[in-house]
C-alpha positions as CSV (number, residue, x, y, z in Angstrom):
1,X,0.0,0.0,0.0
2,X,1.4,3.4,-1.0
3,X,1.9,6.0,1.8
4,X,1.0,9.7,1.5
5,X,2.6,12.7,3.3
6,X,1.2,13.7,6.6
7,X,1.5,17.5,7.2
8,X,0.4,19.2,10.4
9,X,1.2,22.4,12.3
10,X,2.4,22.8,15.9
11,X,2.5,26.2,17.6
12,X,5.2,25.9,20.2
13,X,5.4,29.4,21.6
14,X,2.2,31.3,22.6
15,X,2.9,34.4,24.7
16,X,1.7,37.9,24.9
17,X,4.0,40.8,24.0
18,X,3.6,44.5,24.2
19,X,3.7,46.5,21.0
20,X,7.0,48.4,20.8
21,X,6.7,52.2,20.1
22,X,9.4,54.5,19.0
23,X,9.3,58.3,18.5
24,X,11.3,60.2,15.9
25,X,11.3,64.0,15.9
26,X,12.5,65.6,12.6
27,X,14.4,68.9,12.4
28,X,12.6,72.1,11.5
29,X,11.9,72.5,7.8
30,X,12.9,75.6,5.7
31,X,9.2,76.6,5.5
32,X,8.9,76.4,9.3
33,X,12.0,78.5,9.7
34,X,10.5,81.1,7.2
35,X,7.3,81.1,9.2
36,X,9.3,81.8,12.4
37,X,8.1,78.6,14.1
38,X,9.5,77.8,17.5
39,X,10.6,74.3,18.7
40,X,8.0,72.8,21.1
41,X,8.9,69.1,20.9
42,X,12.1,68.0,22.6
43,X,13.9,64.7,23.3
44,X,14.8,64.6,27.0
45,X,16.6,61.3,27.1
46,X,16.7,57.9,25.4
47,X,13.0,57.3,26.1
48,X,11.4,60.5,27.1
49,X,10.1,63.5,25.1
50,X,8.2,66.6,26.0
51,X,5.7,68.6,24.0
52,X,5.3,72.2,25.2
53,X,2.3,74.4,24.7
54,X,3.1,77.2,22.3
55,X,0.3,79.3,23.6
56,X,1.4,79.1,27.2
57,X,2.4,82.4,28.9
58,X,4.6,81.8,31.9
59,X,3.4,85.1,33.4
60,X,-0.3,84.2,33.2
61,X,-0.9,82.7,36.7
62,X,-4.6,82.1,36.0
63,X,-3.9,79.7,33.2
64,X,-1.0,77.9,34.9
65,X,-3.1,74.9,35.7
66,X,-4.5,74.6,32.1
67,X,-1.1,74.1,30.4
68,X,-1.2,71.5,27.6
69,X,2.5,70.7,28.2
70,X,3.0,66.9,28.6
71,X,5.9,64.4,28.9
72,X,5.7,61.1,27.1
73,X,7.8,57.9,27.5
74,X,8.4,55.4,24.7
75,X,10.6,52.4,24.2
76,X,13.1,54.6,22.4
77,X,13.1,58.3,21.3
78,X,15.1,60.0,18.5
79,X,15.6,63.6,17.7
80,X,17.0,65.2,14.5
81,X,20.6,64.1,15.4
82,X,19.8,60.4,15.0
83,X,20.9,58.8,11.7
84,X,19.2,56.1,9.7
85,X,21.4,53.3,11.1
86,X,20.7,54.2,14.7
87,X,16.9,54.2,14.1
88,X,17.1,50.9,12.2
89,X,19.2,49.1,14.9
90,X,17.0,50.3,17.8
91,X,13.7,49.4,16.1
92,X,13.9,46.8,13.4
93,X,17.2,44.8,13.4
94,X,16.2,42.6,16.3
95,X,13.2,41.3,14.4
96,X,15.3,39.5,11.7
97,X,16.5,36.6,13.9
98,X,12.9,35.9,14.9
99,X,11.7,36.2,11.3
100,X,13.9,33.4,10.0
101,X,12.9,31.3,13.1
102,X,9.2,31.5,12.2
103,X,7.9,34.6,14.0
104,X,5.8,37.2,12.1
105,X,6.9,40.8,12.4
106,X,5.6,44.2,11.4
107,X,7.1,47.7,11.3
108,X,5.0,50.7,10.4
109,X,5.6,54.4,10.3
110,X,2.9,56.6,11.7
111,X,2.3,60.4,11.9
112,X,1.2,63.6,10.2
113,X,2.1,64.4,6.6
114,X,5.6,65.8,6.0
115,X,7.1,64.4,9.2
116,X,9.6,62.0,7.7
117,X,7.8,58.6,7.6
118,X,8.9,57.8,4.0
119,X,12.4,59.0,4.8
120,X,12.6,56.6,7.7
121,X,11.2,53.6,5.8
122,X,12.6,54.2,2.3
123,X,15.4,56.7,2.8
124,X,17.7,58.0,0.0
125,X,20.5,56.5,-2.0
126,X,23.1,57.8,0.4
127,X,21.0,57.2,3.6
128,X,18.9,54.1,2.9
129,X,15.9,53.5,5.2
130,X,14.4,50.5,7.0
131,X,13.3,48.7,3.9
132,X,16.8,48.4,2.4
133,X,18.7,47.8,5.6
134,X,16.2,45.1,6.7
135,X,16.4,43.2,3.4
136,X,20.2,43.4,3.3
137,X,20.5,42.0,6.9
138,X,17.9,39.4,6.1
139,X,19.8,38.0,3.2
140,X,23.1,38.1,5.2
141,X,21.4,36.1,7.9
142,X,20.1,33.6,5.3
143,X,23.6,33.3,3.8
144,X,25.2,32.6,7.1
145,X,23.0,29.6,7.8
146,X,22.5,28.4,4.2
147,X,24.8,25.4,4.7
148,X,22.4,23.7,7.0
149,X,19.1,25.4,6.1
150,X,17.3,25.9,2.8
151,X,15.4,29.2,2.3
152,X,12.9,30.6,-0.1
153,X,11.9,34.3,0.0
154,X,8.9,35.9,-1.6
155,X,8.0,39.6,-1.9
156,X,4.9,41.6,-2.7
157,X,4.5,45.3,-2.8
158,X,1.1,47.2,-2.8
159,X,-0.4,50.5,-2.1
160,X,-3.9,51.4,-0.6
161,X,-5.0,54.5,-2.6
162,X,-8.5,56.0,-2.0
163,X,-9.4,52.7,-0.2
164,X,-8.4,50.7,-3.3
165,X,-5.5,48.2,-3.4
166,X,-3.0,48.5,-6.3
167,X,-0.2,46.1,-7.1
168,X,3.0,48.2,-7.3
169,X,4.9,45.4,-9.0
170,X,2.2,44.9,-11.6
171,X,0.1,48.1,-11.8
172,X,-1.6,47.0,-15.0
173,X,-3.5,44.3,-13.0
174,X,-5.9,46.9,-11.8
175,X,-7.5,47.2,-8.4
176,X,-7.3,44.1,-6.2
177,X,-9.7,42.7,-3.5
178,X,-9.1,41.4,0.0
179,X,-10.1,37.8,0.7
180,X,-10.2,35.8,3.9
181,X,-8.7,32.3,3.8
182,X,-10.0,29.2,5.7
183,X,-7.9,30.0,8.7
184,X,-9.1,33.6,9.0
185,X,-6.0,35.2,7.5
186,X,-6.3,38.1,5.2
187,X,-5.0,37.6,1.6
188,X,-4.8,40.0,-1.4
189,X,-6.4,38.2,-4.3
190,X,-4.2,38.4,-7.4
191,X,-1.2,40.1,-5.9
192,X,2.1,39.5,-7.6
193,X,4.5,37.5,-5.4
194,X,8.1,37.3,-6.6
195,X,10.3,34.5,-5.3
196,X,14.0,35.2,-5.0
197,X,17.0,34.6,-2.9
198,X,19.0,37.4,-4.5
199,X,19.2,40.7,-2.5
200,X,20.1,42.7,-5.6
201,X,17.0,41.5,-7.4
202,X,14.6,42.3,-4.6
203,X,16.1,45.8,-4.3
204,X,15.5,46.4,-8.0
205,X,11.9,45.3,-7.5
206,X,11.6,47.7,-4.6
207,X,12.9,50.6,-6.6
208,X,10.5,49.7,-9.5
209,X,7.6,49.6,-7.1
210,X,8.4,52.9,-5.5
211,X,8.3,54.6,-8.9
212,X,4.7,53.5,-9.2
213,X,3.6,54.8,-5.9
214,X,1.1,57.8,-5.9
215,X,2.8,61.0,-4.8
216,X,1.6,64.6,-5.2
217,X,2.8,68.0,-3.9
218,X,0.8,69.8,-1.2
219,X,1.4,72.9,0.8
220,X,2.6,70.8,3.7
221,X,4.8,68.5,1.8
222,X,6.2,68.7,-1.8
223,X,6.5,64.9,-2.1
224,X,3.5,63.9,-0.1
225,X,2.6,60.2,-0.3
226,X,-1.1,59.9,-1.2
227,X,-1.3,56.2,-0.3
228,X,-0.3,53.6,2.3
229,X,2.5,51.4,1.0
230,X,2.8,47.8,2.2
231,X,5.9,45.7,1.6
232,X,5.4,42.1,2.5
233,X,8.3,39.6,2.7
234,X,7.7,35.9,3.3
235,X,10.5,33.6,4.5
236,X,10.3,29.8,4.4
237,X,13.0,27.8,6.1
238,X,13.7,24.0,6.2
239,X,16.6,21.8,6.9
240,X,18.7,20.4,4.1
241,X,18.9,17.0,5.8
242,X,16.7,14.3,4.2
243,X,15.0,13.2,7.4
244,X,11.6,11.5,7.3
245,X,10.4,14.0,9.9
246,X,11.2,17.5,8.5
247,X,10.6,20.9,10.3
248,X,9.5,23.8,8.1
249,X,9.2,27.3,9.4
250,X,7.3,30.1,7.7
251,X,6.9,33.8,8.7
252,X,5.9,37.1,7.1
253,X,7.4,40.6,7.6
254,X,5.3,43.6,6.9
255,X,7.0,47.0,6.5
256,X,4.4,49.8,6.1
257,X,4.8,53.4,5.2
258,X,1.5,55.0,6.1
259,X,0.2,58.2,4.4
260,X,0.1,61.1,6.8
261,X,-2.9,62.5,8.4
262,X,-3.6,66.0,7.2
263,X,-5.9,69.1,7.7
264,X,-7.2,70.7,4.5
265,X,-6.4,74.1,6.0
266,X,-2.8,73.2,6.4
267,X,-2.3,71.4,3.1
268,X,-4.5,73.8,1.1
269,X,-5.8,70.8,-0.9
270,X,-8.6,71.2,-3.4
271,X,-10.4,68.8,-5.8
272,X,-8.6,65.4,-6.2
273,X,-6.1,66.2,-3.4
274,X,-8.9,67.0,-1.0
275,X,-10.6,63.7,-1.8
276,X,-7.4,61.8,-1.3
277,X,-6.9,63.5,2.1
278,X,-10.4,62.5,3.1
279,X,-9.7,58.8,2.3
280,X,-6.3,59.0,4.1
281,X,-7.9,60.5,7.2
282,X,-10.7,57.9,7.1
283,X,-8.4,54.9,7.1
284,X,-6.2,56.5,9.8
285,X,-9.3,57.2,11.9
286,X,-10.2,53.5,11.6
287,X,-6.6,52.7,12.7
288,X,-6.9,55.1,15.7
289,X,-10.2,53.4,16.7
290,X,-8.6,50.0,16.6
291,X,-5.7,51.3,18.8
292,X,-8.2,52.8,21.3
293,X,-10.2,49.5,21.5
294,X,-7.1,47.3,21.8
295,X,-5.4,49.5,24.4
296,X,-8.5,49.7,26.7
297,X,-7.6,47.7,29.8
298,X,-11.0,48.1,31.6
299,X,-13.3,46.4,29.2
300,X,-13.1,44.0,26.2
301,X,-14.3,46.2,23.4
302,X,-15.2,44.8,20.0
303,X,-12.4,45.7,17.6
304,X,-13.8,46.7,14.2
305,X,-11.0,45.9,11.7
306,X,-13.5,46.1,8.8
307,X,-13.8,49.9,8.7
308,X,-11.0,50.2,6.3
309,X,-8.7,48.0,4.1
310,X,-5.7,49.2,6.0
311,X,-7.0,47.9,9.4
312,X,-8.0,44.6,7.8
313,X,-4.4,44.2,6.5
314,X,-3.0,45.2,9.9
315,X,-5.3,42.9,11.9
316,X,-2.6,40.4,12.9
317,X,0.0,43.2,13.3
318,X,-2.1,45.0,15.9
319,X,-3.8,42.3,17.8
320,X,-2.8,39.0,16.4
321,X,0.2,36.9,15.8
322,X,3.1,39.3,15.2
323,X,5.9,41.2,16.9
324,X,5.1,44.7,16.0
325,X,7.0,48.0,16.1
326,X,5.3,51.4,15.6
327,X,7.6,54.4,14.7
328,X,5.7,57.6,15.4
329,X,6.9,60.8,13.6
330,X,6.3,64.4,14.6
331,X,7.4,67.9,13.7
332,X,9.0,69.9,16.5
333,X,7.4,73.1,15.2
334,X,4.9,75.2,17.1
335,X,2.8,75.4,14.0
336,X,2.2,71.6,14.1
337,X,1.4,71.4,17.8
338,X,-2.1,69.9,17.4
339,X,-0.9,67.3,14.9
340,X,2.0,66.4,17.1
341,X,-0.2,66.1,20.2
342,X,-2.7,63.8,18.5
343,X,0.1,61.6,17.2
344,X,1.8,61.3,20.6
345,X,-1.6,60.5,22.2
346,X,-2.2,57.6,19.8
347,X,1.4,56.4,20.1
348,X,1.1,56.5,23.9
349,X,-2.1,54.4,23.8
350,X,-0.5,51.9,21.4
351,X,2.1,51.0,24.1
352,X,-0.7,49.1,25.9
353,X,-1.5,46.9,23.0
354,X,-0.6,43.2,23.4
355,X,0.0,40.8,20.6
356,X,0.1,37.0,21.0
357,X,3.3,35.9,19.4
358,X,3.6,32.3,18.1
359,X,6.2,30.6,15.9
360,X,4.8,28.9,12.9
361,X,6.4,25.4,12.5
362,X,5.1,22.7,10.2
363,X,6.2,19.1,10.7
364,X,6.3,17.5,7.3
365,X,6.5,13.7,7.3
366,X,7.8,12.7,3.9
367,X,6.9,9.3,2.4
368,X,9.5,7.0,0.9
369,X,10.1,7.3,-2.8
370,X,8.1,5.2,-5.3
371,X,11.2,3.0,-5.9
372,X,11.7,2.5,-2.2
373,X,8.0,1.5,-1.8
374,X,8.3,-1.0,-4.7
375,X,11.4,-2.6,-3.2
376,X,9.7,-2.8,0.2
377,X,6.7,-4.4,-1.5
378,X,8.9,-7.1,-3.2
379,X,10.6,-7.8,0.1
380,X,7.3,-8.4,1.8
381,X,6.1,-10.7,-1.1
382,X,9.4,-12.7,-1.0
383,X,9.1,-13.0,2.8
384,X,5.6,-14.4,2.5
385,X,6.8,-16.9,-0.2
386,X,9.7,-18.1,2.0
387,X,7.4,-18.6,4.9
388,X,5.0,-20.7,2.8
389,X,7.8,-22.9,1.5
390,X,9.0,-23.5,5.1
391,X,5.5,-24.4,6.2
392,X,5.1,-26.9,3.4
393,X,8.4,-28.7,4.3
394,X,7.3,-29.0,7.9
395,X,4.0,-30.6,6.9
396,X,5.7,-33.2,4.7
397,X,8.2,-34.1,7.5
């Protein structure tokens, strides 16, 4: 009788972990200098930051108790002196070891428009961001263990523009739909998944995808991203040994550059830009509502991930099976006080979110080859024939 492979999953690790939150304060822009903006956001130490009230008058005794100045504490805080390598090492580098061991991970940049989210995630040719540094270190880690382990890496790159999903690696495919698989996971139907083990090839795909991303100038940001960009990297690992019982690990890494929240009065948007801003704010509001519900310690609120496609994609990252890092971005300018305060409030709440981290290991029991099964079958037949001959001789004796 022929044997067929038996495949089943075991989840060995199942523990809760707080969402990591980092803060990055960019330098004042030229426009803010021209508008005589003052600095109201300061980094106090490696974890603490303070946001001062630009309207506060130290001589006004009557309003002394109504000051909006507040101090915030995060896992790590950066100011304009921090370079790209420091931000990457403190926030993302530690996720790579877990990724190739079967643990899902997510890194996303959050904050108002024009505060440096795309710079942190994508960077420049001279100062590459988290995307490039993560992929480089991932392939280095794969190369170091490739003698004993076999890897396959897949990549997809999409944007959510006006609540519609577009494949950045294959824009001609049109708008794509979200689907839920039999295990409750969210999949993008028809998305292009490129399989590669070459770092240079995946970098070329990343550059090609970025050229397709929707960007338009606004009064707040000359290169404003009008969409949320989601880079998804899947890593499959298995041993090179030919054991009957083989362990296979699979994990996904999401790196997300969110479009910035914006006020029409600040961006001076009209027409199509105004419509884009409304969709951006809608999805970010849905994200904020999810953060509020997940961070509520007093009651178990229903978390509505279906209000936007962004939150549906981030379902596992926010409250499911993933090690997640949120990098909040703000401007230090007094002109951006309200936007900075809102961002810091949501980032502070996000610290209370717990995700349940599990490693995804598949034990794959491989059957013998067809030739081995035929040989085994012949041995059994010959064994039965020898037994019958012996029995016949015993009877005659």
